[in-house]
N, C-alpha and C positions, 0 to 999 in steps of 0.2 A: 537697124544699125545701119546695114550696109546700103537701105534703099536712101535712109536720110544723110548718111555720106553724099552718095552719087548727087541729091537734090542741093545739099547744100554748096558742093562743089561748084555745080553748073546754077544758082542762082535759079530753080524752077518753082519755087512755091515754099510748099510746106507740108511735113510730113507729122500727120498723129497718131499719137498713139491709142488705147483703149479707154481711154478719158476721152478721147474726142469726139462726143456729139454731135452727131450730124441732123441738121432737120431736112427731111427729104420731100416733103408735101404737109399739108397742113394737116396735123395730128399727129405726121409720122416723124419719129426720129429713130435713128439708126447710131449703132456705135460699131464700126468694124475694127475688129483689136488690130490693124494697122491702116491708114491709107494715105494717099498724096493726094494734092488740091492743086492745080498748079498756080503760080501768082496771077495770070490774069482773070481767075475768077474771085480775087481780094476786093473789096470794094474803093475804088479811087487807088487801086492798086496799092491798098494799105492792109497789113496783118489785122482783121477781124479783131477785137477784144472781148467778143459776147461769148460766153459760156456755149450757148450753142449757134455753131453756124448756122446758118438756112443755105446750103450750099451740095449740090452730088458730086463724091468725090471721084476723080480722074481715075485713081487705081483704089479697086476695097481689097482689103486681104481678113479674108476669116482663117482662123487656124481653128482647125474641128477638134472636139472631144466627144468623149464615149457620150455627152450629156445632149450632144446637137442630135433632131431628128431631121428626118427627110424633108417635110414640110416645112420646119423651121427654117432649113439653109435654101429651101425653093422658096421660101416667100423674100428671103432675103435679097438673094439673086433677083428676083423680081421687079422687087422695090429698086433695087441701084441701077438697075438697066432702064425703067421707068422713067428715075429722077434724071437720066443725062449720063451716069458714071458711065468709061468707055472700056475700063478693064477690071475682070473678078478672079482674087487667085484663090484657090480652098486651099489652104495648105493642111496636109497629115502627118503629122510627127510622126505617126505609130506606121503609118506604111511608107511613108519618108517619098512623097509622091507632092506633087503640084496640081492640082486641074485648075485648067485655064480656061475662062468665059471671056469671048469676045463678043457675044451675044446671049440672051436666055436661052439659046437651043444649040448654039454651037459651044463647042468646049473640047480640050484633050488634056488627057493625062501623061506628064512630066516627069520621069522618073531619074536616078541618080546622076547618068550618062547625058543627059541632056540638060537643055539651055533655057531657064529662063528670061525673057526678056522683057521689055515695056510697052514694045506697041506701040499705039497712037497716041497712050497714054502718057508714055514716058519714054520718049525715042532716045534711043543711046543704052540705056541701061541693059545690061544679061550680066547673068548671073550661074552658075552652075548648082542644077539641085543639091548637088552633094556639099555642096558649099553653104549652102542654105542651113542645111540639117549639122556642119563640121562642129557644133560644139555641145551637140545633144548626148546626154550618158548612154 
């Protein structure tokens, strides 16, 4: 919701939820928990109506759960960056942290008092990490 409000207010593109399937390469579809796609990537400037978009998100957000394996998350990270994604967030609700990847080999972990930002993928977006988890029980 927080990303969506920012993107809508500034008319930057689209936020897709967990139903947003993306074709990153031939025979490779990923479904991030949340993603941002800038309007510059829309075909002819129009919101695509296809069920699976053939586009890399500018920002991919994965919410970690106990079922995720290291290999699975490593594969996703590689696939996103290889396809052209600029920023990946791994949100860990249990630890209430966000690991921010700006490259497949470069990341930092942000905790409650840190500020998450959209970097080059979503300039101007900022959010205190604690606010991301404010509504969790």
